[in-house]
N, C-alpha and C positions, 0 to 999 in steps of 0.2 A: 253496650247493653248486655245483660246476662241472660242465659237461657231461662232461668227461673222466672224472668219477667214476661216471657212470651209462651211458655209451655202450657199445655192442658194438664190439669192435675187429676182428672178423672180418666182412668185407663182400664180398659178391658184386658184381662190376662187369661192365660190357660196354664195348667200344670203339665209337666212332661208326660204324665201318664194319661192325659186326655185323649180320647179316641179322635181320629182325624175327622170323622163326620160330625162330631160334636164341635170341634174347633171351626169347621167350615160353617156350621149353622150359626155359631156365635159371630163370625165375621159377617155373615149375611144379615142377621138380626140387627147388629149394631152398625152396619154399613162401614166396616173398617177393612183394610187390606193387610194390616200387620197386627200381630198379637205378641206381646212379650210373654215369654215362657218363664214362670216363676215357681220357686220352691219357697213358700212363705212370701216374704217381701224381697227376696234376692232373685235377681234375674239370672237365669241359667242358659237362656237361648232366646231366639227370635223366630217366629213363624210368620211367613209371608203367604199371600195368596198364591204366589208362584211356587212356593214349596209344596203347597197342597195340590196344585194342578200338575206342574211339570215334574218335580222330583218324585212325588208320591206315585204318579203314573209310571214314570220311567223305571222305578224300582218295583213295580207290581204290587204296591201296598193295597190292601183291602181297607177302605175307610171305616168299615164297621169293626175291624179287629186291630188295625195298626194304630200305634200311638204317636203323638206329636214328637216325642224324643227321636223317632226314627227318621224324621225329615227336617227337623228344625235346624236353623243356623246356630252354630256354637263355636267358640264362645260368642256371646251377644256383643255387638258393637253398641256402646252406650256413650251418651254425653253426661256431663256433670252439671248440676244446677247452677253452679257459680261460673260456668264456662262462658266465654265471650260468644255471642251469636255467630260471629264470622268463623271462629274455630269450629263450632258445631256444623255450620254449613259446609266447611271444607271436609270435615269427617264424613258427612253424608254423601258428598260428591265422590270422595275417594272410594267408598264402599257401595256406591250407587243405591242409597237408601232414600225412600221418600218420607219415612218417619224414623225418628231416633228416640229410643227410650232414654229417660233421664234418671240418673242416680244421685243420691246424696253421698256424704262422706262415708257413711256406713255401708255403702253399696246397696242401699234399698231403693226400690223403684219409687219415684216421687212424681213422675209425669212422663209426658211424651210430647215431642215437638215435630212439626212438619216443616218442609221447606217453605211453605207459604207463611207459616208462623214466623219464621226467621227473616223473611223478606219484608214483613210488615205490609201495611196497606199500599196498594199501587196508587199512583197519582189520580187515576180516573175512577178508582174504586175504594174510597176511604171509609166506607160504611158509616159515614156521619149523616144523621138525618138532615134533610134540607129544611131551611127555615121557612115557616109559613108566611105568606104575604097577605 
């Protein structure tokens, strides 16, 4: 199975010049822990909640004046939409990522995938409605 079959196509993103407090607010509002950092549709980095809390604090960044580019992970680790889900899972494990941005051949952001998406439904939690009796 390919990543494009399990990824989420709706992705919240930030620009490199976004202020840290705005990125944190976006994470909170959308209940996400990772935001791809994009210039247009191209991914230039990745911002995690850990980057906002640990790295920004350790570097003494003021969230009202510091920008995402100061603490983001770059280059961004990305999967490809045609990639096998097992390869994507291996990549996520190698880089200790819970979410992986997905690019197309033009290196444009087309989605995001989580470890849970790659694992599929668990045997006891297949999200199928129970038949009525």
